[in-house]
C-alpha positions in Angstrom: -58.7 -25.4 79.5 -55.1 -23.6 79.8 -53.2 -26.6 79.0 -55.8 -27.5 76.1 -54.5 -24.5 74.4 -51.1 -24.6 73.6 -51.5 -28.4 73.1 -54.1 -27.5 70.1 -51.8 -25.1 68.8 -49.3 -27.4 68.5 -51.8 -30.3 67.0 -54.0 -28.2 64.5 -51.4 -26.9 62.5 -49.7 -30.3 62.4 -52.5 -31.9 61.4 -53.7 -29.1 58.7 -50.0 -29.8 57.5 -50.2 -33.5 57.5 -53.9 -33.5 56.0 -52.1 -31.3 53.3 -49.3 -33.3 52.6 -51.4 -36.4 52.1 -53.8 -34.4 49.8 -51.3 -33.0 47.7 -49.7 -36.7 48.0 -52.5 -37.9 46.7 -53.6 -35.7 44.4 -49.9 -35.8 42.9 -50.4 -39.5 42.6 -53.5 -39.3 40.3 -51.8 -36.6 38.2 -49.0 -38.9 37.6 -51.5 -42.2 37.2 -53.6 -39.7 34.8 -50.2 -38.7 32.8 -49.2 -42.6 32.9 -52.4 -43.6 31.3 -52.2 -40.8 28.6 -49.0 -41.8 27.7 -49.9 -45.2 27.4 -52.8 -44.6 25.0 -50.5 -42.3 23.1 -48.2 -45.0 22.8 -51.1 -47.3 21.8 -52.4 -45.0 19.3 -49.7 -44.3 17.8 -48.7 -48.4 17.5 -52.1 -49.0 16.3 -51.2 -46.3 13.6 -48.5 -47.5 12.6 -50.1 -51.0 12.6 -52.5 -49.5 10.2 -49.8 -48.3 7.6 -47.7 -51.8 7.5 -51.3 -53.4 6.9 -52.3 -51.4 4.4 -48.5 -51.9 2.7 -48.8 -55.3 3.0 -52.5 -55.7 1.3 -51.0 -53.0 -1.6 -47.8 -55.9 -1.6 -50.5 -58.5 -1.5 -52.6 -57.0 -4.4 -49.2 -56.8 -6.4 -48.5 -60.3 -6.0 -52.0 -61.7 -7.2 -51.5 -59.4 -10.0 -48.3 -61.1 -10.7 -49.3 -64.3 -10.4 -52.7 -63.9 -12.7 -50.1 -62.3 -15.6 -47.9 -65.5 -15.1 -50.7 -68.0 -14.9 -51.5 -66.5 -18.2 -48.4 -66.3 -19.6 -47.6 -69.9 -18.6 -51.1 -71.0 -20.2 -50.1 -69.2 -23.5 -46.9 -70.9 -23.2 -48.7 -74.5 -23.2 -51.0 -73.6 -25.7 -47.8 -72.9 -28.2 -45.9 -76.0 -27.0 -48.8 -77.9 -27.7 -49.4 -76.5 -31.0 -45.6 -77.2 -31.8 -45.6 -80.2 -30.4 -48.4 -81.6 -32.7 -46.8 -80.0 -35.8 -43.5 -81.9 -35.2 -45.3 -85.5 -34.3 -47.1 -84.8 -37.9 -43.5 -83.7 -39.5 -42.5 -87.1 -37.9 -45.3 -89.1 -38.6 -44.8 -87.8 -42.5 -41.2 -88.6 -42.1 -42.0 -91.9 -41.2 -43.7 -92.7 -44.2 -41.1 -91.2 -46.9 -38.6 -93.5 -44.9 -40.8 -96.7 -45.2 -41.4 -95.6 -49.1 -37.5 -95.0 -49.7 -36.9 -98.4 -47.8 -39.6 -100.1 -50.3 -38.1 -98.4 -53.2 -34.7 -99.5 -51.9 -35.9 -103.3 -51.6 -37.4 -103.0 -54.8 -34.2 -101.8 -56.5 -32.2 -104.5 -54.9 -34.6 -107.0 -56.2 -34.7 -105.4 -59.7 -30.8 -106.1 -59.8 -31.3 -109.1 -58.1 -33.5 -110.3 -61.3 -31.0 -109.1 -63.9 
């Protein structure tokens, strides 16, 4: 037994130191893992926030673009209508000029005939 006491006196503190170190390093690993997860969570949360802001801006841009497209469609339809009206007027004017031209040709032919008869 006398030989056992000095051995226990040497082993017990070493064993306690080992267990304390093991517990401490495990605790440190858990704290590190916990802080790493927290950091990852915070970064992900920040990225989600930034992405939400970007999505909101994109949706606002899309709304503006749709509005501009609707305005352009309305303007285009109005211009087409005006051009169709102008085209109809020009066709009518062209028809009248052809009739007038035909009448003038007929008058010229009549004058030439009357000059030949004389």
